[in-house]
Phi, psi and omega in degrees: 000318181292330177295318178298319179296317179296317179297315180295321177295320178297316178296319179297320178294319180295314181294320182296325184259008181286148178233154181244153179239128177257123178253133175239122180269126180270170182297330180274019178064018173267158182246146168254127183244129180229132176280132181239130177281166180301325183286339180258006185300316181294322177296320179295322177297318179295318179297315180297319180291324177295318179296315179298320179296316179297318180296315178299319180295318179294318179295320180295317180291326180289327183283336181284133177291148182278000000 
């Protein structure tokens, strides 16, 4: 039983202190790297999806003949 408690405490500590990294690839193939905390992870996902949506929209409009 005590082994299970130690394992769960270790997992809890690891999850609590985990950090995420958001990479943004620029047109010149360089990267922008940003550290994201666990609490900002959902906001970072929303920002990434909005940027991807805008890029797809811009590419679609550029590909259509005028």
